[in-house]
C-alpha positions as CSV (number, residue, x, y, z in Angstrom):
1,M,52.7,205.0,16.6
2,N,49.3,206.1,17.9
3,V,48.2,206.1,21.6
4,E,46.0,203.0,21.2
5,S,48.8,200.8,20.0
6,A,51.2,202.0,22.6
7,S,48.9,200.9,25.4
8,K,48.7,197.4,24.0
9,A,52.5,197.1,23.8
10,P,53.9,193.7,24.8
11,S,55.7,193.3,28.1
12,V,59.5,193.2,28.4
13,R,59.6,189.5,27.8
14,G,57.6,189.7,24.6
15,R,54.1,188.8,26.0
16,A,51.5,190.3,28.3
17,A,51.8,189.4,32.0
18,Y,48.6,187.8,33.4
19,G,47.9,185.9,36.6
20,F,49.8,185.5,39.8
21,T,53.3,184.4,40.6
22,L,53.9,181.3,42.8
23,L,55.1,183.6,45.6
24,E,51.9,185.6,45.6
25,L,49.8,182.4,45.8
26,L,52.0,181.0,48.6
27,I,51.5,184.2,50.6
28,A,47.7,184.0,50.1
29,V,47.6,180.4,51.2
30,V,49.6,181.2,54.3
31,L,47.4,184.1,55.2
32,L,44.3,181.9,54.8
33,G,45.9,179.2,57.0
34,I,46.6,181.8,59.8
35,L,43.0,183.1,59.6
36,A,41.6,179.5,59.8
37,A,43.8,178.7,62.7
38,I,42.3,181.6,64.6
39,A,38.7,181.3,63.5
40,I,38.0,177.5,63.9
41,P,38.9,177.2,67.6
42,S,37.0,180.4,68.4
43,Y,33.9,179.1,66.5
44,S,34.2,175.7,68.2
45,A,34.3,177.4,71.7
46,Y,31.3,179.5,70.8
47,V,29.3,176.4,69.8
48,G,30.3,174.6,73.0
49,R,29.2,177.6,75.1
50,G,25.9,177.6,73.3
51,Q,25.3,174.0,73.9
52,R,26.3,174.4,77.6
53,S,23.7,177.3,77.9
54,A,21.0,175.0,76.5
55,A,21.9,172.4,79.2
56,K,21.9,175.0,81.9
57,A,18.5,176.2,80.8
58,A,17.1,172.6,80.8
59,L,18.5,172.0,84.3
60,M,17.0,175.2,85.6
61,Q,13.6,174.2,84.0
62,S,13.7,170.8,85.6
63,A,14.7,172.3,89.0
64,Q,11.7,174.7,88.8
65,F,9.4,171.7,88.0
66,L,10.7,169.9,91.1
67,E,10.3,172.9,93.3
68,R,6.7,173.3,92.1
69,N,6.2,169.6,92.9
70,Y,7.6,170.1,96.4
71,T,5.3,173.1,97.0
72,A,2.3,171.0,95.9
73,F,3.1,167.7,97.6
74,G,5.7,168.5,100.3
75,C,8.3,166.3,98.7
76,Y,10.4,166.1,95.6
77,N,9.9,162.5,94.9
78,Q,6.2,161.6,95.1
79,T,6.8,157.9,95.2
80,S,8.9,158.2,98.4
81,A,7.4,156.5,101.5
82,T,7.9,159.7,103.5
83,C,5.8,161.8,101.0
84,G,2.5,160.5,102.4
85,T,0.3,161.7,99.5
86,A,-2.5,159.5,98.3
87,S,-1.9,160.6,94.7
88,A,1.7,159.5,94.5
89,V,3.1,159.3,91.0
90,A,6.6,158.9,89.6
91,V,8.6,162.1,89.1
92,T,10.3,162.5,85.7
93,I,12.2,165.3,84.1
94,P,9.7,167.5,82.3
95,N,9.6,168.0,78.5
96,S,12.7,166.0,77.6
97,Q,15.6,164.1,79.1
98,Y,17.9,165.7,76.5
99,A,19.1,169.3,76.0
100,P,18.5,171.4,74.1
101,T,14.7,171.1,74.6
102,D,13.8,173.2,71.6
103,G,14.0,170.3,69.2
104,G,17.5,170.6,68.0
105,P,19.9,167.7,68.0
106,A,20.6,166.5,71.5
107,T,24.0,167.3,73.0
108,Y,23.4,166.7,76.7
109,V,21.6,163.9,78.6
110,L,19.6,165.1,81.7
111,T,19.3,162.7,84.6
112,F,18.6,162.6,88.3
113,A,21.9,162.0,90.0
114,S,19.9,161.5,93.2
115,L,16.3,162.0,94.2
116,T,14.7,161.5,97.6
117,A,11.7,163.0,99.3
118,S,13.7,166.0,100.6
119,T,16.6,166.4,98.2
120,Y,17.5,166.1,94.5
121,Q,20.5,166.5,92.3
122,L,20.2,166.9,88.6
123,A,23.0,166.3,86.1
124,A,23.5,167.2,82.4
125,T,26.2,165.0,80.8
126,P,27.6,165.5,77.3
127,C,26.4,162.9,74.8
128,Q,29.9,161.5,74.1
129,T,30.5,161.0,77.8
130,A,27.0,159.7,78.6
131,G,26.9,157.4,75.5
132,S,23.1,157.3,75.6
133,C,21.8,160.0,73.3
134,P,19.0,159.2,70.8
135,T,19.4,158.6,67.1
136,G,19.9,161.9,65.3
137,S,21.7,163.6,68.2
138,N,25.2,165.0,68.2
139,S,26.6,161.9,69.9
140,A,30.2,163.2,69.3
141,F,29.6,166.3,71.4
142,D,32.0,166.6,74.3
143,D,32.8,169.4,76.7
144,P,36.2,168.8,78.2
145,D,36.2,172.2,79.9
146,C,33.0,171.6,82.0
147,E,31.9,168.0,81.4
148,A,28.8,167.2,83.5
149,L,26.9,170.1,85.0
150,T,25.0,169.5,88.3
151,L,22.3,171.4,90.2
152,D,20.8,170.4,93.5
153,N,17.9,171.4,95.7
154,T,20.0,174.0,97.6
155,G,20.8,175.8,94.3
156,S,24.4,174.6,94.4
157,K,25.9,174.4,90.9
158,G,28.7,172.1,90.1
159,A,30.8,171.1,87.0
160,G,33.6,168.7,86.1
161,G,36.2,169.0,83.4
162,N,39.4,171.0,83.1
163,I,37.8,174.3,84.2
164,G,34.7,173.2,86.1
165,T,36.5,171.1,88.7
166,T,38.4,174.1,90.1
167,S,35.9,176.8,89.2
168,P,32.3,175.7,88.6
169,A,31.2,179.3,88.5
170,S,33.1,179.9,85.3
171,C,31.1,177.1,83.6
172,W,27.8,178.4,84.9
173,G,28.6,182.0,84.4
174,R,29.1,182.1,80.6
């Protein structure tokens, strides 16, 4: 018997062994399940933090617009009777009433929670909670950790939800 024919010798059972056993496949499926159980929640949290960052940026941009308006006219709401300017016009949220403002699908609705001549409070509410996002937006987006983010004329930042109610700074910090 030469060396070539010895290397092609059949297995103990009489045929060559190819493929995987059922136990090996089961172990591979379990490992994939464990990796998915770790990766999917982490990715979802990462996406939520990204959407929250876009809402915070839109709130800050709107607050800066209102502060410039206050500097120019002496009041936040130019239609207020106490403003006293002859060129009174309605104040709206700049660029968009949705976040993100860069053209991606909307996940937050931006609104004035209150607006007077000397005070304002802006709110960013997730689309699922607000129920008023435009067509093409991510209307299923929800943020149970921080829910609605708020910002007022004193710079006070607030949040709702599981985490934001007790610690708004944790929603605004990350």
